[in-house]
KOLDOVO-970368 format. One record per residue: residue number from 1; residue in one letter; y, z, x of N, C-alpha, C, O in turn. Coordinates in steps of 0.1 Angstrom, whole numbers, plus 2048, in hexadecimal, padded with zeros to 3 digits. Example, Ala and Ser with C-alpha at 12.3 -4.5 7.8 and 13.67 -1.06 7.14 Angstrom:
(node 1, 'A', (7C7, 84E, 884), (7D3, 84E, 87B), (7DF, 84E, 884), (7DF, 855, 88E))
(node 2, 'S', (7EA, 847, 880), (7F5, 847, 889), (800, 84F, 881), (80B, 850, 886))
//
This chain:
(node 1, 'M', (B58, 1DF, 8CD), (B5C, 1DB, 8BE), (B66, 1E6, 8B8), (B6F, 1E3, 8B0))
(node 2, 'R', (B65, 1F3, 8BA), (B6C, 1FC, 8B2), (B79, 1FC, 8B8), (B82, 1FC, 8B0))
(node 3, 'C', (B7C, 1FA, 8C4), (B88, 1FA, 8CB), (B91, 1ED, 8C8), (B9D, 1EC, 8CB))
(node 4, 'I', (B88, 1E5, 8C3), (B91, 1D7, 8C0), (B94, 1D9, 8AF), (B9D, 1D2, 8AA))
(node 5, 'A', (B8C, 1E2, 8A8), (B92, 1E5, 89A), (B9F, 1EC, 89C), (BAA, 1E9, 898))
(node 6, 'L', (B9B, 1F8, 8A2), (BA7, 1FF, 8A6), (BB5, 1FC, 8AA), (BC0, 200, 8A6))
(node 7, 'V', (BB1, 1F0, 8B3), (BC0, 1E7, 8B8), (BC6, 1E1, 8AD), (BD2, 1E0, 8AA))
(node 8, 'L', (BB9, 1DB, 8A3), (BC0, 1D3, 898), (BC5, 1DB, 88F), (BCE, 1D7, 888))
(node 9, 'L', (BC1, 1E7, 88D), (BC8, 1F2, 884), (BD6, 1F2, 887), (BDF, 1F1, 87F))
(node 10, 'A', (BD5, 1F5, 894), (BE4, 1FB, 899), (BEE, 1F1, 897), (BFA, 1F2, 893))
(node 11, 'L', (BE9, 1E7, 89D), (BF2, 1D7, 899), (BF7, 1D5, 887), (C02, 1D0, 883))
(node 12, 'F', (BED, 1D8, 880), (BF0, 1D8, 874), (BFA, 1E0, 86F), (C03, 1DC, 868))
(node 13, 'C', (BF8, 1EE, 873), (C01, 1F7, 86D), (C0F, 1F7, 875), (C18, 1FC, 870))
(node 14, 'L', (C10, 1F0, 883), (C1D, 1EE, 885), (C24, 1E3, 87E), (C30, 1E3, 87C))
(node 15, 'V', (C1C, 1D9, 87B), (C22, 1CD, 875), (C26, 1CF, 867), (C2F, 1C8, 862))
(node 16, 'A', (C1E, 1D8, 860), (C23, 1DB, 851), (C2D, 1E8, 851), (C34, 1EB, 848))
(node 17, 'A', (C2D, 1EE, 85B), (C3A, 1F9, 85C), (C46, 1F2, 85F), (C51, 1F8, 85C))
(node 18, 'R', (C45, 1E6, 864), (C56, 1E0, 868), (C5D, 1DB, 85C), (C69, 1DE, 85C))
(node 19, 'P', (C5A, 1D6, 853), (C60, 1D5, 847), (C66, 1E0, 83E), (C70, 1DF, 836))
(node 20, 'A', (C5D, 1EC, 840), (C61, 1F6, 83A), (C6E, 1FC, 840), (C77, 1FF, 839))
(node 21, 'H', (C6E, 1FD, 84F), (C76, 201, 856), (C82, 1F6, 851), (C8D, 1FB, 84D))
(node 22, 'A', (C80, 1ED, 853), (C8D, 1E2, 851), (C93, 1E6, 845), (CA0, 1E7, 845))
(node 23, 'Q', (C8F, 1E9, 83A), (C90, 1EC, 82C), (C97, 1FA, 82B), (C9E, 1FC, 822))
(node 24, 'A', (C95, 201, 833), (C99, 210, 831), (CA6, 214, 836), (CAA, 220, 835))
(node 25, 'N', (CAD, 209, 83E), (CBB, 20B, 842), (CC2, 1F9, 83F), (CC4, 1F1, 848))
(node 26, 'P', (CC6, 1F6, 831), (CC9, 1E8, 82E), (CD8, 1E8, 837), (CDB, 1DD, 83B))
(node 27, 'A', (CDE, 1F0, 838), (CEB, 1F1, 840), (CE9, 1EA, 84D), (CEE, 1DF, 850))
(node 28, 'A', (CE1, 1F1, 854), (CE1, 1EC, 862), (CD6, 1DC, 864), (CD6, 1D4, 86E))
(node 29, 'R', (CCF, 1DD, 859), (CC8, 1CF, 859), (CD3, 1C4, 858), (CD3, 1B9, 85F))
(node 30, 'C', (CDE, 1C9, 84F), (CE7, 1BE, 84C), (CF1, 1BD, 855), (CF4, 1B2, 85A))
(node 31, 'A', (CF7, 1C8, 859), (CFE, 1C5, 869), (CFA, 1BD, 871), (D01, 1B5, 876))
(node 32, 'K', (CEB, 1BF, 873), (CE5, 1B5, 880), (CE2, 1A7, 87A), (CE1, 19E, 882))
(node 33, 'L', (CDF, 1A4, 86D), (CDB, 197, 867), (CE7, 190, 863), (CE6, 184, 865))
(node 34, 'G', (CF4, 194, 85F), (CFC, 190, 85B), (CF9, 188, 84C), (CFE, 18E, 842))
(node 35, 'T', (CF5, 17E, 84A), (CF1, 17A, 83E), (CDF, 176, 840), (CD9, 171, 84A))
(node 36, 'D', (CD9, 17A, 833), (CCD, 17A, 831), (CCA, 177, 824), (CD0, 180, 81D))
(node 37, 'S', (CC3, 16D, 81D), (CC2, 16E, 80C), (CB4, 173, 80A), (CB0, 175, 7FE))
(node 38, 'T', (CAE, 177, 815), (C9F, 17F, 812), (CA4, 18D, 809), (CAD, 194, 80D))
(node 39, 'L', (C9D, 18F, 7FB), (C9F, 196, 7F2), (C93, 1A6, 7F7), (C87, 1A5, 7F9))
(node 40, 'L', (C9A, 1AE, 7F8), (C92, 1BB, 7FD), (C95, 1C7, 7F1), (C9F, 1C8, 7EB))
(node 41, 'P', (C8A, 1CF, 7F0), (C8F, 1D9, 7E7), (C97, 1E5, 7EC), (C95, 1E9, 7F8))
(node 42, 'V', (C9F, 1EB, 7E5), (CA7, 1F5, 7E9), (C9F, 202, 7EA), (C97, 206, 7E1))
(node 43, 'P', (CA2, 209, 7F6), (C9C, 217, 7F6), (C9F, 21F, 7EE), (CAB, 21E, 7EC))
(node 44, 'E', (C98, 229, 7E8), (C9B, 236, 7E2), (CA9, 23C, 7E4), (CB0, 240, 7DB))
(node 45, 'S', (CAA, 23D, 7F3), (CB5, 242, 7F6), (CC3, 240, 7F7), (CCB, 248, 7FC))
(node 46, 'L', (CC4, 234, 7F2), (CCF, 22D, 7EE), (CD1, 22D, 7DF), (CD9, 226, 7D9))
(node 47, 'A', (CC8, 234, 7DA), (CCA, 233, 7C9), (CDB, 239, 7C2), (CE0, 234, 7B8))
(node 48, 'A', (CDE, 243, 7CA), (CED, 247, 7C6), (CF6, 23E, 7C7), (CFF, 23E, 7BF))
(node 49, 'Q', (CF7, 235, 7D3), (CFF, 22C, 7D6), (CFE, 220, 7CC), (D07, 21B, 7C6))
(node 50, 'V', (CEE, 21C, 7CA), (CED, 211, 7BE), (CF5, 218, 7B0), (D00, 214, 7AC))
(node 51, 'N', (CF0, 220, 7AC), (CF6, 226, 79F), (D04, 224, 7A0), (D09, 21D, 798))
(node 52, 'A', (D0B, 22A, 7A9), (D1A, 229, 7AA), (D22, 220, 7A9), (D2D, 220, 7A4))
(node 53, 'V', (D17, 214, 7B1), (D20, 209, 7B3), (D1C, 200, 7A3), (D24, 1F7, 79F))
(node 54, 'F', (D10, 203, 79A), (D12, 1FB, 78F), (D13, 204, 782), (D10, 200, 777))
(node 55, 'G', (D17, 210, 783), (D1A, 218, 777), (D0F, 21B, 773), (D0E, 21A, 767))
(node 56, 'T', (D05, 21F, 779), (CF7, 224, 771), (CF3, 232, 776), (CFA, 239, 77D))
(node 57, 'A', (CE6, 235, 770), (CE3, 243, 774), (CD3, 242, 773), (CCC, 249, 76B))
(node 58, 'M', (CCD, 238, 77D), (CC1, 236, 77A), (CBB, 242, 787), (CC1, 245, 791))
(node 59, 'P', (CAD, 247, 784), (CA9, 24F, 78D), (CA1, 242, 79C), (C9A, 237, 79C))
(node 60, 'P', (CA6, 24C, 7A7), (CA1, 244, 7B3), (C95, 23C, 7B3), (C96, 232, 7BB))
(node 61, 'G', (C8A, 23E, 7AC), (C7D, 238, 7AA), (C81, 22B, 7A4), (C7E, 221, 7A9))
(node 62, 'M', (C89, 22A, 799), (C8C, 21D, 790), (C96, 218, 797), (C97, 20C, 794))
(node 63, 'V', (C9F, 21C, 7A0), (CA7, 214, 7A9), (C9F, 20F, 7B0), (C9C, 204, 7AB))
(node 64, 'A', (C98, 212, 7BA), (C8D, 20B, 7C1), (C86, 201, 7BB), (C86, 1F5, 7C0))
(node 65, 'A', (C82, 203, 7B3), (C78, 1F9, 7A8), (C82, 1EC, 7A3), (C7D, 1E1, 7A3))
(node 66, 'S', (C8D, 1EF, 79F), (C95, 1E4, 79B), (C9F, 1DD, 7A3), (CA5, 1D3, 79F))
(node 67, 'T', (CA1, 1E4, 7AE), (CAD, 1DF, 7B6), (CAB, 1D8, 7C3), (CA4, 1DF, 7CB))
(node 68, 'V', (CB0, 1CD, 7C6), (CB1, 1C7, 7D4), (CBA, 1C4, 7DA), (CC4, 1C0, 7D5))
(node 69, 'Y', (CBA, 1C4, 7E7), (CC6, 1BE, 7ED), (CC3, 1B3, 7F7), (CB8, 1B0, 7F9))
(node 70, 'R', (CCE, 1AC, 7FD), (CD0, 1A3, 809), (CDB, 1A5, 80E), (CE2, 1AD, 80A))
(node 71, 'C', (CDE, 19D, 819), (CE8, 19F, 823), (CF3, 192, 81E), (CEF, 188, 819))
(node 72, 'A', (D00, 196, 820), (D09, 18A, 824), (D13, 190, 829), (D19, 19B, 825))
(node 73, 'Q', (D15, 188, 834), (D1F, 18A, 83D), (D21, 19B, 842), (D2B, 1A2, 843))
(node 74, 'G', (D12, 19E, 845), (D13, 1AC, 84A), (D14, 1BA, 83D), (D14, 1C6, 83E))
(node 75, 'H', (D14, 1B2, 835), (D18, 1BF, 826), (D06, 1BC, 821), (CFD, 1B4, 823))
(node 76, 'V', (D09, 1C8, 81A), (CFA, 1C8, 811), (CFE, 1C7, 804), (D07, 1CE, 800))
(node 77, 'L', (CF8, 1BD, 7FB), (CFB, 1B7, 7F1), (CEF, 1C0, 7E8), (CE4, 1C4, 7EE))
(node 78, 'V', (CF2, 1C3, 7DB), (CE7, 1C9, 7D3), (CE6, 1C7, 7C5), (CF0, 1C9, 7BE))
(node 79, 'C', (CDA, 1C1, 7C0), (CDC, 1BD, 7B3), (CD0, 1C5, 7A9), (CC5, 1C7, 7AF))
(node 80, 'T', (CD2, 1C8, 79E), (CC6, 1CD, 798), (CC3, 1C8, 78A), (CCB, 1C8, 780))
(node 81, 'T', (CB5, 1C5, 78C), (CB2, 1BA, 783), (CAF, 1C1, 773), (CA9, 1CC, 771))
(node 82, 'G', (CB3, 1BA, 76C), (CB5, 1BF, 75C), (CAF, 1B2, 755), (CAB, 1A9, 75C))
(node 83, 'A', (CAD, 1B3, 745), (CA9, 1A7, 73C), (CB0, 19A, 741), (CA8, 190, 744))
(node 84, 'N', (CBC, 198, 742), (CC2, 18D, 744), (CC9, 18D, 74E), (CD4, 186, 74F))
(node 85, 'L', (CC6, 196, 759), (CCE, 197, 766), (CC3, 193, 772), (CBA, 19B, 775))
(node 86, 'P', (CC4, 188, 776), (CBB, 183, 782), (CC0, 183, 78C), (CCB, 17D, 78E))
(node 87, 'C', (CB9, 189, 795), (CBD, 18C, 7A3), (CBC, 17F, 7AE), (CC2, 17C, 7B8))
(node 88, 'G', (CB0, 179, 7A9), (CAE, 16D, 7B4), (CB8, 161, 7B4), (CC3, 161, 7AF))
(node 89, 'P', (CB3, 159, 7BB), (CC0, 14E, 7BC), (CC1, 145, 7AE), (CB8, 141, 7A7))
(node 90, 'A', (CD0, 142, 7AC), (CD2, 13D, 79E), (CCF, 131, 79F), (CCE, 12C, 7AA))
(node 91, 'N', (CCB, 129, 793), (CC5, 11E, 790), (CD3, 115, 78E), (CD9, 117, 784))
(node 92, 'T', (CD6, 10C, 797), (CE5, 104, 793), (CE3, 0F6, 78F), (CEC, 0ED, 78F))
(node 93, 'S', (CD5, 0F3, 78A), (CD2, 0E7, 788), (CD6, 0E4, 778), (CD4, 0EC, 76F))
(node 94, 'R', (CDC, 0D8, 778), (CDE, 0D1, 76D), (CD6, 0C7, 767), (CDA, 0BF, 75F))
(node 95, 'V', (CCA, 0C8, 76B), (CBF, 0C0, 762), (CB7, 0CC, 75C), (CB6, 0D7, 761))
(node 96, 'P', (CB3, 0C9, 753), (CAD, 0D4, 749), (CA0, 0D5, 74D), (C9A, 0CC, 753))
(node 97, 'G', (C9A, 0DE, 74B), (C8C, 0E3, 74D), (C85, 0E0, 744), (C8A, 0DB, 73A))
(node 98, 'E', (C79, 0E2, 744), (C6C, 0E3, 73D), (C6F, 0E6, 730), (C6E, 0DF, 726))
(node 99, 'G', (C72, 0F4, 731), (C75, 0FB, 726), (C81, 0F8, 71C), (C7F, 0F8, 70F))
(node 100, 'A', (C8B, 0F6, 722), (C97, 0F2, 71D), (C90, 0E4, 713), (C8F, 0E4, 707))
(node 101, 'V', (C8C, 0DA, 71C), (C87, 0CC, 716), (C7E, 0CF, 70B), (C80, 0C8, 701))
(node 102, 'A', (C74, 0D8, 70A), (C6A, 0D9, 6FF), (C74, 0DF, 6F3), (C75, 0D9, 6E8))
(node 103, 'W', (C7C, 0EB, 6F7), (C85, 0F3, 6EB), (C8C, 0E7, 6E5), (C8C, 0E5, 6D8))
(node 104, 'C', (C93, 0DF, 6EB), (C99, 0D1, 6E5), (C92, 0CA, 6DB), (C96, 0C6, 6D0))
(node 105, 'K', (C84, 0C9, 6E3), (C7E, 0C0, 6D7), (C79, 0C5, 6C9), (C78, 0BF, 6BE))
(node 106, 'Q', (C77, 0D3, 6CC), (C77, 0DB, 6C0), (C82, 0DE, 6B5), (C81, 0E0, 6A9))
(node 107, 'N', (C8E, 0DC, 6C1), (C9D, 0E1, 6B8), (CA6, 0DA, 6BB), (CB1, 0DE, 6BF))
(node 108, 'P', (CA2, 0C9, 6B7), (CAE, 0C0, 6BF), (CBC, 0C3, 6BF), (CC3, 0C0, 6C9))
(node 109, 'D', (CC1, 0C9, 6B3), (CD2, 0C7, 6B4), (CD6, 0D9, 6B6), (CE0, 0DD, 6B1))
(node 110, 'S', (CCD, 0E0, 6BC), (CCE, 0F0, 6BD), (CDD, 0F0, 6C5), (CE1, 0E6, 6CC))
(node 111, 'D', (CE6, 0FC, 6C2), (CF0, 0FC, 6CA), (CEC, 106, 6D3), (CF7, 109, 6D9))
(node 112, 'Y', (CE2, 10D, 6D7), (CE0, 111, 6E4), (CD0, 113, 6E7), (CC8, 114, 6DE))
(node 113, 'I', (CCD, 114, 6F5), (CBC, 116, 6F9), (CC1, 120, 6FC), (CCC, 123, 701))
(node 114, 'P', (CB4, 12B, 6F7), (CB3, 138, 6FD), (CAF, 138, 70B), (CAB, 12E, 710))
(node 115, 'A', (CB0, 144, 712), (CAE, 148, 71E), (CA0, 146, 724), (C9E, 143, 730))
(node 116, 'Y', (C98, 148, 71A), (C88, 148, 71E), (C84, 139, 71F), (C79, 135, 724))
(node 117, 'A', (C8D, 12F, 719), (C8A, 120, 71C), (C91, 11B, 725), (C8B, 112, 72B))
(node 118, 'T', (C9B, 11C, 728), (CA3, 117, 734), (CA2, 11F, 740), (CA6, 11A, 74B))
(node 119, 'G', (C9E, 12B, 73F), (C99, 134, 74D), (CA8, 13D, 74F), (CB3, 138, 750))
(node 120, 'H', (CA5, 148, 751), (CAE, 154, 751), (CB6, 155, 75D), (CBD, 15E, 75E))
(node 121, 'D', (CB4, 149, 768), (CBA, 14A, 774), (CC4, 13B, 775), (CC9, 135, 77F))
(node 122, 'T', (CC6, 137, 766), (CD0, 12B, 76A), (CE0, 12F, 767), (CE2, 13A, 760))
(node 123, 'I', (CEA, 129, 76C), (CF4, 12B, 76A), (CFC, 126, 75C), (D06, 12A, 756))
(node 124, 'F', (CF4, 11F, 759), (CF9, 118, 74B), (CF9, 11D, 73C), (CEF, 124, 73B))
(node 125, 'I', (CFF, 11C, 732), (CF9, 11A, 727), (CF6, 10E, 721), (D00, 107, 721))
(node 126, 'W', (CEB, 109, 71B), (CE6, 0FD, 719), (CE5, 0FA, 70B), (CE4, 104, 705))
(node 127, 'R', (CE5, 0EF, 703), (CE4, 0EC, 6F8), (CDC, 0E2, 6F3), (CD6, 0DB, 6FB))
(node 128, 'C', (CDA, 0DF, 6E8), (CD0, 0D1, 6E5), (CDA, 0C6, 6DE), (CE0, 0CA, 6D5))
(node 129, 'R', (CDB, 0B9, 6E2), (CE1, 0AF, 6DA), (CD7, 0A5, 6DA), (CD3, 09F, 6E4))
(node 130, 'K', (CD3, 0A3, 6C9), (CCA, 097, 6C8), (CBF, 098, 6D1), (CBA, 08E, 6D6))
(node 131, 'G', (CB8, 0A7, 6D4), (CAA, 0A7, 6D8), (CA8, 0A9, 6E8), (C9F, 0AC, 6EF))
(node 132, 'A', (CB8, 0A6, 6ED), (CBC, 0A8, 6FD), (CC0, 0B3, 700), (CC8, 0B9, 6F9))
(node 133, 'A', (CBB, 0B8, 70C), (CC0, 0C8, 70F), (CCF, 0C1, 718), (CD0, 0B7, 71E))
(node 134, 'E', (CD8, 0C9, 716), (CE4, 0C7, 71E), (CEB, 0D4, 720), (CEA, 0DD, 718))
(node 135, 'V', (CF3, 0D5, 72D), (CF8, 0DF, 730), (D06, 0DF, 727), (D0B, 0D4, 725))
(node 136, 'E', (D0D, 0EB, 721), (D16, 0EB, 717), (D22, 0F5, 723), (D2E, 0F4, 71E))
(node 137, 'K', (D21, 0FB, 72B), (D2A, 104, 735), (D23, 10A, 73F), (D18, 10E, 73F))
(node 138, 'Q', (D2D, 109, 748), (D26, 113, 754), (D2D, 123, 750), (D39, 126, 74F))
(node 139, 'V', (D22, 12B, 750), (D26, 13A, 74E), (D26, 140, 75A), (D2E, 14A, 75A))
(node 140, 'F', (D20, 13D, 766), (D20, 148, 773), (D22, 140, 77E), (D1E, 135, 780))
(node 141, 'K', (D28, 148, 784), (D2E, 141, 793), (D23, 146, 79D), (D1C, 150, 79B))
(node 142, 'V', (D21, 13C, 7A7), (D17, 13F, 7AF), (D1F, 142, 7BF), (D2A, 13C, 7C3))
(node 143, 'D', (D17, 14C, 7C7), (D1D, 14E, 7D5), (D17, 145, 7DE), (D0D, 13E, 7DD))
(node 144, 'A', (D1F, 147, 7E9), (D19, 140, 7F5), (D0B, 13D, 7F8), (D07, 134, 7FF))
(node 145, 'Q', (D04, 147, 7F1), (CF2, 148, 7F5), (CEC, 146, 7EC), (CE0, 149, 7ED))
(node 146, 'G', (CF3, 13E, 7DF), (CEC, 138, 7D3), (CE7, 145, 7CB), (CDC, 147, 7C7))
(node 147, 'F', (CF0, 14D, 7C9), (CEA, 159, 7C2), (CF7, 159, 7B5), (D01, 152, 7B7))
(node 148, 'V', (CF5, 161, 7AA), (CFE, 162, 7A0), (D08, 16E, 7A6), (D04, 17A, 7A8))
(node 149, 'K', (D13, 16A, 7A8), (D1F, 175, 7AE), (D1C, 182, 7A5), (D18, 18D, 7A9))
(node 150, 'R', (D21, 17F, 797), (D22, 18C, 790), (D15, 196, 792), (D18, 1A2, 793))
(node 151, 'F', (D0C, 194, 792), (D01, 19B, 794), (CFF, 1A5, 7A2), (CF7, 1AE, 7A3))
(node 152, 'W', (D06, 1A1, 7A8), (D04, 1A7, 7B6), (D11, 1AD, 7BC), (D1D, 1A9, 7BB))
(node 153, 'K', (D0C, 1BA, 7C1), (D19, 1C6, 7C2), (D17, 1C7, 7D0), (D0B, 1C9, 7D4))
(node 154, 'V', (D23, 1C6, 7D8), (D22, 1CE, 7E9), (D1E, 1DF, 7E6), (D24, 1E7, 7DE))
(node 155, 'L', (D15, 1E0, 7EE), (D14, 1EF, 7EE), (D1B, 1F2, 7FE), (D18, 1EF, 80A))
(node 156, 'P', (D27, 1FD, 7F6), (D2F, 201, 800), (D27, 208, 80E), (D1C, 20D, 80B))
(node 157, 'G', (D2A, 20A, 81C), (D25, 20E, 825), (D29, 21A, 828), (D24, 220, 832))
//
């Protein structure tokens, strides 16, 4: 019984260590995978490169906590999350969500709908017309993987 527990513990350690190893070298991972939309945390060792690409001066721990990467055509792309900088897939739907619908019921002729109501991931500016939410204009472009282009930078190799 003790031997089985040790074997299971060893297998768990191997499985748990694999993602950390894959994340330790994003360039190698992306070179191997080509394109992969899985968002993974940037290792602290890349903090200087991330700061250079975004023009920031965050400490390594903050970079690792707020920055993710994904792979696009063998390149490492990075995004640092901010108040209105979502790194996840963009919402390209022109159908208003529940928050926008509710906002327009309370503000039927509002010339804007705040991001907390539309969702921070939308690529549109929304407004209300006679109680109905509608797209006013598109403000962000989406890349081939469905992310807002403006928020993602290629990390130099």
